[in-house]
Steps between C-alpha positions, in 0.01 A plus 500: 500500500135428590457220752167355612485253785223307671541501878362193680577531873307188602471378859679525834814711477451537124359856510781624728793358305353586160446859615875532561592341168258731322654806670843385389370446146357853496830646620698314233259607227524862609881486510530349151216700344251217442126557494342251741134409523361227724172357626429276798282188488382217725648151517500218755294484820403867484357436155304197622358707785408784265370322190526125565783446249875497589593629152208713376447576132566869564840417649590281202395773256725750677794260493454436129504869413801582721871476419578316825337382822638583845364235732509459879383176659188293547373275777284528809453289816128527438539269203815310610316369804189396309569183300143501372529841333389475137692810391850581621731800457769280340262418217527864401877470461467185289231666286717806446794285392284304259313794348807719459705212365759535779700198404833583670581613852849645534649514849851638544674358809780730616671562831533832678825548696318652797262204521732201456514441874117477508494193280488160672773388258872555558633828365768333289231295320282792400729803470491586129207273412320644199267288292165520326209259538261481205176320585234395248172651620199392295532120478564203721306363793359838606300525179467140378159339468329290620537623855273439795364239740297189465127506580557335838776750583747224579728556202654819358686540175705758308633469146837623376489598132759660271518549126806527277405862423489598868835337573675639194380854576638509854826317421578738213440793734742343750766460232454866403570605859793259528656663192482837675662369818772235553377265225406219734153344523371240745181322390319347798257210463410157641547305181577177681141486629263737317380481140466879483862537611614257235327720241675804654836328464431384145403850384789660690756263350378593155524873574841460662651438156389850393699664782851345484653801674297429817612232745188293567451260788200290607420444863226312686297729724592326825871539416442865404329566834806364678757680288329840531575478871843333477650688204277794399787671317520216242175615334446778248164447323260227609178408319228260613130419497231669706483311831872424516572868439254608768681289759860561391467877480359523853785278618749726325361804681681402822829571325432873515425500872149639462191408299426873488789566263415297190315651202358316203378561147230294332553534127196451281349499156297811587593711803780402739459506879756611759468388862690401813525126560371514857137461604241732647630470861158584652640519854687817404224662294435860591794521743746676267774247580521286184817503292428688174838432335398192298210696352721801430753270330210355300440853374865501387433180303191669353709785358754254362278225356173676416632838390859419395631778723809352672631829642175553692517150644865545591420819695236317705747223586758761595247669728406169666866416556556845649206460739640170624848642548346790692304241707170657401316167504192340655501282810542169315856589400585769756777427748545658841433845361173665405240315296327728252138489390396383154411854401826642640711260296303586188533874561875469559543328165282763327713774655818326382365484145395864508850604606 
């Protein structure tokens, strides 16, 4: 099978972790006889520094002509610490989502036996937790207009906007995933306060009738935030709007014991994007200490969702599990034993795949 991917390392630790995921991708393709081609492009702060645009036209063109995008991270203290900056790295991520039609972010939340003790939550609460968060990506307050500040600078405003079409698209996708799992769907909103949430609930209640085999529940976002921590094992598939999903999925990351372990897939109308959920971690950039496992697991999602190659994705997960059992891990999850470098962890996993 011929596979073409766009590689967008981005900022901070992005180039280091993406390099390991790319090496793993190459090893899997070689083992299964796939023909892989790839090209690297700029995004984020490095793109602003180079061409003044966080998501250049050349990068978008490459993404559009590729089968999938392997993405690292964006963000830089240079822009984080400058509130007057007119162009920011994060605008590149929003532009990529909009232009590629990336309407759904899928984040699996699973526990790893060797990491349960690293979570701030009790082991009996999280052992066996396995659920999927589906976040709408192209609507809501992040994209709504008008947005800005008054002329005197004393007032700021953001607008939350959703259409029936946007809601129906993401909720149907969530039902499709629920049918493949335990047939339980939690729809998260704030319908007691927000007009947009009331539209979400109205559309969802209509669609619910089309999926009688799925157990559907509705939950206010503040209650969901509490229950993710108190009873994470009660969830299977969760779907929600953009900002709520942004917050809840980061909260859910503590269940695993490390932010460096969670992959994600952004499913789109055009080309889908696969990335770790963590940020650019600029303090670690260039030190070869960042955890590459979330990015490597994102490559597993890429094989499964973009290429429909489940065996390839399964092998990557097996290799990651083996590396953790062998304690070949970076300093963020290492115990009293040796902490391995980013590149060493990646090479160990490549060697496992080759064997």
